[in-house]
C-alpha positions as CSV (number, residue, x, y, z in Angstrom):
1,M,-48.0,-12.6,-32.1
2,L,-47.2,-16.0,-30.2
3,D,-49.8,-18.8,-29.5
4,G,-52.4,-16.5,-30.6
5,R,-51.3,-13.8,-28.2
6,R,-50.1,-10.5,-28.9
7,L,-47.0,-9.4,-26.8
8,H,-46.8,-5.8,-25.9
9,P,-43.6,-4.3,-27.9
10,N,-41.9,-3.2,-24.3
11,A,-42.6,-6.6,-22.6
12,D,-39.0,-7.9,-23.1
13,R,-37.5,-4.5,-22.0
14,S,-39.8,-4.3,-18.9
15,A,-38.8,-7.9,-17.9
16,M,-35.0,-7.1,-18.2
17,R,-35.8,-3.7,-16.2
18,G,-37.5,-5.8,-13.6
19,A,-34.6,-8.4,-13.3
20,G,-32.1,-5.9,-13.1
21,G,-34.1,-4.0,-10.3
22,T,-34.1,-7.3,-8.5
23,A,-30.4,-8.0,-8.9
24,Q,-29.4,-4.4,-8.2
25,P,-30.0,-4.2,-4.4
26,L,-27.9,-7.4,-4.0
27,F,-24.9,-5.5,-6.0
28,V,-25.5,-2.4,-3.9
29,S,-25.2,-4.5,-0.9
30,L,-22.0,-6.3,-2.2
31,V,-20.4,-2.8,-3.0
32,A,-21.0,-1.9,0.6
33,C,-19.6,-5.0,2.0
34,L,-16.5,-4.7,-0.1
35,W,-15.9,-1.1,1.2
36,I,-16.7,-2.1,4.8
37,A,-13.9,-4.9,4.3
38,A,-11.2,-2.5,2.7
39,L,-11.9,0.0,5.5
40,A,-11.6,-2.5,8.2
41,L,-8.1,-3.7,6.8
42,F,-7.1,0.1,6.5
43,A,-8.1,0.7,10.0
44,W,-6.0,-2.1,11.0
45,C,-3.0,-0.7,9.3
46,V,-3.7,2.8,10.7
47,V,-3.9,1.4,14.3
48,L,-0.8,-0.5,14.0
49,E,0.9,2.4,12.4
50,H,0.0,5.2,14.8
51,G,-1.3,3.6,17.8
52,A,0.2,2.6,21.1
53,V,0.9,-1.0,20.1
54,R,3.1,-3.3,22.3
55,R,6.3,-4.3,20.8
56,I,6.8,-7.9,19.9
57,E,9.9,-9.6,21.0
58,F,11.2,-12.9,19.7
59,T,14.6,-15.2,19.9
60,L,16.5,-15.6,16.5
61,V,16.5,-19.4,15.7
62,T,20.1,-20.7,15.0
63,E,19.0,-22.7,12.3
64,T,17.4,-19.6,10.3
65,I,20.8,-17.5,10.5
66,R,22.9,-17.8,7.3
67,P,26.3,-16.3,6.4
68,E,25.8,-12.9,4.4
69,L,29.4,-11.6,3.5
70,G,32.5,-11.2,5.5
71,R,31.7,-11.1,9.4
72,A,27.9,-10.3,8.5
73,Y,25.0,-12.8,9.0
74,L,21.5,-12.6,7.5
75,V,18.2,-13.8,8.8
76,D,14.7,-13.1,7.2
77,L,12.4,-11.9,10.1
78,R,8.9,-13.0,8.4
79,P,8.8,-16.4,9.4
80,E,9.2,-15.0,13.0
81,L,6.3,-12.9,12.9
82,P,2.5,-13.9,12.5
83,P,1.0,-13.9,9.1
84,W,-0.7,-10.5,9.7
85,L,2.2,-8.5,11.1
86,G,5.4,-7.0,9.7
87,C,8.3,-4.9,11.0
88,R,9.1,-1.9,9.3
89,G,12.7,-2.0,7.9
90,D,14.9,0.8,6.4
91,T,14.7,1.2,2.6
92,L,16.1,3.3,0.0
93,S,12.8,5.6,-0.1
94,T,12.1,5.7,3.6
95,G,15.6,5.9,4.9
96,S,16.2,4.9,8.6
97,S,12.8,4.3,9.6
98,S,13.4,0.8,11.4
99,D,13.0,1.0,15.6
100,L,14.4,-2.5,15.8
101,E,16.5,-3.5,18.7
102,L,18.8,-6.4,18.9
103,R,20.3,-7.9,22.2
104,E,22.9,-10.4,22.6
105,D,22.5,-12.4,25.8
106,G,20.5,-9.3,27.0
107,V,23.0,-6.9,26.0
108,P,22.0,-4.2,23.3
109,L,23.8,-4.3,20.0
110,G,24.6,-1.6,17.8
111,P,24.9,0.8,16.2
112,A,21.4,0.2,14.5
113,C,21.0,1.4,10.9
114,A,24.8,0.3,10.2
115,A,26.4,0.5,6.6
116,H,26.1,-3.1,5.4
117,Q,29.9,-2.8,4.3
118,S,30.8,-1.8,7.9
119,I,29.0,-4.7,9.4
120,R,30.9,-7.1,7.1
121,D,34.1,-5.6,7.9
122,D,34.3,-4.1,11.3
123,A,31.2,-6.4,13.0
124,G,31.4,-5.1,16.7
125,G,27.4,-5.8,17.2
126,R,26.5,-3.6,14.1
127,F,23.3,-4.5,12.3
128,S,20.7,-3.0,9.8
129,H,17.2,-4.1,9.5
130,W,16.7,-3.9,5.9
131,H,13.3,-4.3,4.5
132,Q,12.1,-7.7,6.1
133,H,15.8,-9.1,6.8
134,L,18.2,-8.3,9.5
135,I,22.0,-8.1,8.7
136,F,24.0,-8.3,12.0
137,S,27.0,-9.4,13.4
138,A,28.4,-10.7,16.8
139,S,29.9,-8.3,19.4
140,D,33.1,-10.0,18.7
141,G,32.6,-10.8,15.3
142,S,32.4,-14.6,15.7
143,D,29.6,-16.9,14.1
144,P,26.5,-16.4,16.1
145,R,25.3,-19.8,14.9
146,T,28.0,-21.3,16.9
147,N,29.3,-19.0,19.8
148,G,26.3,-20.1,22.1
149,R,24.7,-16.7,22.5
150,V,21.1,-15.8,22.5
151,Y,20.3,-13.2,19.9
152,T,16.7,-11.4,20.8
153,V,14.9,-9.2,18.6
154,S,12.2,-6.4,19.7
155,A,10.2,-4.2,17.3
156,T,7.0,-2.3,16.8
157,P,4.5,-4.4,15.0
158,R,3.2,-3.0,11.5
159,A,0.4,-4.5,9.4
160,A,1.9,-7.1,6.8
161,A,2.1,-5.8,3.0
162,W,-0.4,-8.1,2.0
163,I,-3.1,-6.5,4.1
164,E,-2.5,-3.1,2.7
165,T,-2.5,-4.9,-0.8
166,T,-5.8,-6.4,-0.2
167,A,-7.5,-3.3,1.3
168,A,-6.5,-1.6,-1.9
169,L,-7.8,-4.4,-4.2
170,L,-11.2,-4.7,-2.5
171,A,-11.5,-0.8,-2.7
172,L,-10.7,-1.0,-6.4
173,A,-13.4,-4.0,-6.9
174,A,-15.8,-1.8,-5.0
175,T,-15.4,0.7,-7.3
176,L,-15.8,-1.2,-10.4
177,L,-18.5,-2.8,-9.3
178,G,-20.1,0.6,-8.1
179,V,-19.7,1.7,-11.7
180,I,-21.3,-1.3,-13.1
181,V,-24.4,-0.9,-10.8
182,W,-24.4,2.8,-11.6
183,G,-24.7,2.1,-15.3
184,S,-27.5,-0.6,-15.1
185,P,-31.2,0.2,-16.0
186,S,-33.6,0.6,-13.1
187,G,-36.0,3.1,-11.8
188,R,-35.1,6.6,-10.8
189,M,-34.7,5.9,-7.2
190,M,-32.7,3.0,-7.5
191,R,-30.5,4.7,-10.0
192,L,-29.5,7.5,-7.5
193,L,-28.6,4.9,-5.0
194,P,-25.7,3.3,-7.1
195,L,-24.6,7.0,-8.2
196,G,-24.3,7.9,-4.5
197,A,-22.4,4.6,-3.8
198,F,-20.1,5.5,-6.9
199,V,-19.4,8.9,-5.7
200,L,-18.7,7.7,-2.0
201,T,-16.5,4.7,-3.2
202,A,-14.7,7.6,-5.4
203,V,-14.2,9.9,-2.7
204,L,-13.3,7.1,-0.1
205,L,-10.6,5.8,-2.5
206,L,-9.1,9.1,-2.7
207,V,-8.9,9.4,1.2
208,L,-7.7,5.8,1.3
209,W,-4.6,6.4,-1.0
210,N,-4.0,10.0,0.4
211,A,-3.7,8.4,3.7
212,T,-1.5,5.3,2.6
213,I,0.9,8.1,0.4
214,R,1.2,10.1,3.9
215,T,2.3,7.0,5.6
216,V,4.6,5.2,3.0
217,A,5.7,7.9,0.7
218,P,9.4,9.4,1.3
219,S,9.4,12.8,3.0
220,F,12.1,14.0,0.4
221,A,12.3,14.5,-3.3
222,G,14.3,11.6,-4.8
223,V,16.6,12.6,-7.5
224,Q,17.7,10.3,-10.3
225,A,20.4,10.3,-13.0
226,D,17.9,11.7,-15.5
227,S,16.1,14.2,-13.2
228,S,17.9,17.1,-14.7
229,S,16.3,16.6,-18.1
230,Y,12.9,17.0,-16.3
231,L,13.8,19.9,-14.2
232,D,15.4,21.9,-16.9
233,A,14.6,22.6,-20.2
234,S,15.6,19.7,-22.5
235,T,15.3,18.9,-26.2
236,I,14.6,15.2,-25.3
237,R,11.6,15.9,-23.0
238,T,8.2,17.4,-23.8
239,I,7.5,20.8,-22.2
240,G,4.1,19.4,-20.1
241,Y,5.9,17.4,-17.3
242,P,8.6,20.3,-16.8
243,L,6.0,22.7,-16.4
244,I,4.1,20.6,-13.7
245,L,7.2,20.2,-11.8
246,R,7.8,24.3,-11.7
247,A,4.3,24.7,-10.9
248,I,4.5,22.3,-7.9
249,T,7.9,23.9,-7.1
250,A,6.5,27.4,-7.2
251,V,3.4,26.4,-5.0
252,A,5.1,23.9,-2.5
253,G,8.6,25.4,-2.4
254,D,10.0,22.0,-3.7
255,L,9.2,18.5,-5.2
256,R,8.1,16.6,-2.1
257,P,4.4,16.9,-2.8
258,L,5.3,15.4,-6.4
259,V,4.1,11.8,-5.2
260,T,0.7,12.8,-3.8
261,V,0.0,15.2,-7.0
262,Q,0.9,12.3,-9.5
263,V,-1.0,9.6,-7.6
264,N,-4.2,11.9,-7.1
265,A,-4.1,12.8,-11.0
266,L,-3.9,8.8,-11.8
267,I,-7.0,8.1,-9.3
268,L,-9.2,11.1,-10.7
269,S,-8.3,9.8,-14.4
270,Y,-9.8,6.5,-13.5
271,I,-12.8,7.8,-11.7
272,L,-13.6,10.0,-14.7
273,L,-12.8,7.2,-17.2
274,S,-15.0,4.8,-15.2
275,A,-17.9,7.4,-15.2
276,S,-17.5,7.9,-19.0
277,V,-17.5,4.3,-19.6
278,A,-20.7,4.0,-17.4
279,V,-22.4,6.5,-19.0
280,V,-21.8,5.2,-22.6
281,L,-22.8,1.7,-21.6
282,G,-25.7,2.9,-19.5
């Protein structure tokens, strides 16, 4: 009883339901916008990775070149590129993946992807595009900052690393928001819409990460110092992981699909955990 009026016992609940129903379409729209942004960024990455993109070319600025060791010199390539572009260099996991070309007064230098110690000791125009840095030498081993020659770099552009990271974060935000919307109280039809958005988000997240894995994951099975303790029976390891490795080897013939299996297992566990939390809280 309030001011002589009797409130229905479910009045507060109905009001909350109405408020939630009003806000829910906004959240659904936000989930959709987040996914559109994530997929747009990912599409940009795919186009640059696999599309016929014109190579970019620029001249190294003398002031940005600094000594490395021996007769090798180092320059950071990132300031030479627009913030949304990068050049894929060689790494320990991808091996020789760079297609960068270096010219001295228009004459191609090389060999490319040279061992760093050989660049320092032998010079001769050897160079290495390592991550986002260029380690190189002049054709005669002189100092490229003072020898008066012009050094030109050309390479196929790739999306900058921050774009891939942003796309992944947007997809994660869309997933979490989809879970919140899915678990919020509303009518039956409005409840089905977030459920569909959550399922679609989960599927797109799996597709996104699998496409990313195929792009950036190494095509070989990395062997570390402790690999034998996992591959063979060992008293210091539990039996579960070696069994998984043996199962993958039995099905695929080797361990190259291991990264894909591990990441998919991690994502599926996140999806199941999110769904469980939504059910408990909803």
